[in-house]
Steps between C-alpha positions, in 0.01 A plus 500: 500500500410142440187593306701717260749216430228244444296735261789579289620139489160373414461752216819411331517842331776397259640177373841567656518360868801730569310817396202387699724487809621850440147626445394329822782668692415835346127497575558375853755758561302788356192413703702476813632856441171654383250315721169677468615702215545197287214435251639253245797377298466424123713387211465708185720539185611182311402259787154635477439535124707187414810423285743520792817299539793482728637820363189705576500746784242465773256793485273543800292753683421528872149655556504706823228662693675829507829667424803350670620673810873590542538221748358255255720625222811457724377139600450414135838625391666256756248217395579536114868494566461176685273351228763595239766309691298184493680202325254491196567700190131600481566708805703738297241547231202629693330815364203661656311784669297574821186618370240693735156352421346843414758553227492147377119530456494812291693486167489879455741516800776362296835668525517554870833352637481189704744317706674272248777236490672455155622176368845445634456751785524435872298807610182683429474850357231733371405441133214523261604182331200283599244780543364452145174400334660203347613353846154557636346324204741204532422476877119521440485247213787262564650567843592201711404530869773387725294601785200744518176573326423431138710761303209575270322655799785754562492686177219694325406416141754631249401612153692347217553855351668621836736206484589565135566867554732429779692247280523773231634749747746264644623390152540858383664640808767236534539466125565879467757477786682210337502668152654812662757317680555132412766463760225458772453148366856433424542183700394146409215496755330831398560434125334161506233627746410789264445265214273263692322787674399660170383159358279451809356856501413482129341160561303624789382815319386286205313244719397722788612224735807503717754242377837359565837582339481146331154563363611855383808366327313208338229738377753759370698226306172392341358846425801734443750526225691161495826703503452545863474142600881460562499802733202367696650154538838643603321703778300206622804268535694795660267489813701277727716644772382867507732575804791435250357639180412838663873552559603412131476737205258421225622368183530816278312349209221379722475835666472668148235247398307552826475882443374434141255240640359753746469763228320242276246401768435863607429582131256208484311649793486841360362365180 
């Protein structure tokens, strides 16, 4: 395990020494469980595309040779519970998936459930959350290798049109669900997340390049109607302490404005 520790330490994958310690422990532990099934570990999300801060969650993928065995799943459940209990706050904000290499390589295989750990969770479950074209594109273009081969070699070329189409589908699917029942985002976390998510998706559709929530919010404030600036700023400054905000109801006025904002953006895309 000494080589793993030295490689991660030398890479300094983030500016935060405490997060680097958590990532070192994560990768060392995952490789110890998976052994020959381990292919690589990579940061994606905001730590890959930039504009992260101490309130960002830590998105990662573990590339694996083949699907996890039941024994490996059980061992990883215990491992993630142990990582979560570490005395660093970053350990409670890891979010990522175990990606078999044949699925990771082929973007047309999106949508298949992967073993996934959510931000704030102590255990892995099956989810399609990361099996998207967007995650593949971020890993391919910006992924930070904690250990393993160059991430650009793990994913086939992705057409920009395919990325934009997925973003459009995601925007419409979630947006229609929210418009049908705004209560699904009626807590401070999801209300603010929805605003920043739609800013980012609209930015990414316009540029054809994956960006961060910060880049999306700044782009939206500069390019959308000025009346939305207050809502976007409130959403940005509402990001800290998601473990608390997810248990608090959204401000009714902010929830109403968020629904109107989503309607507005979906209308722009249709036009």
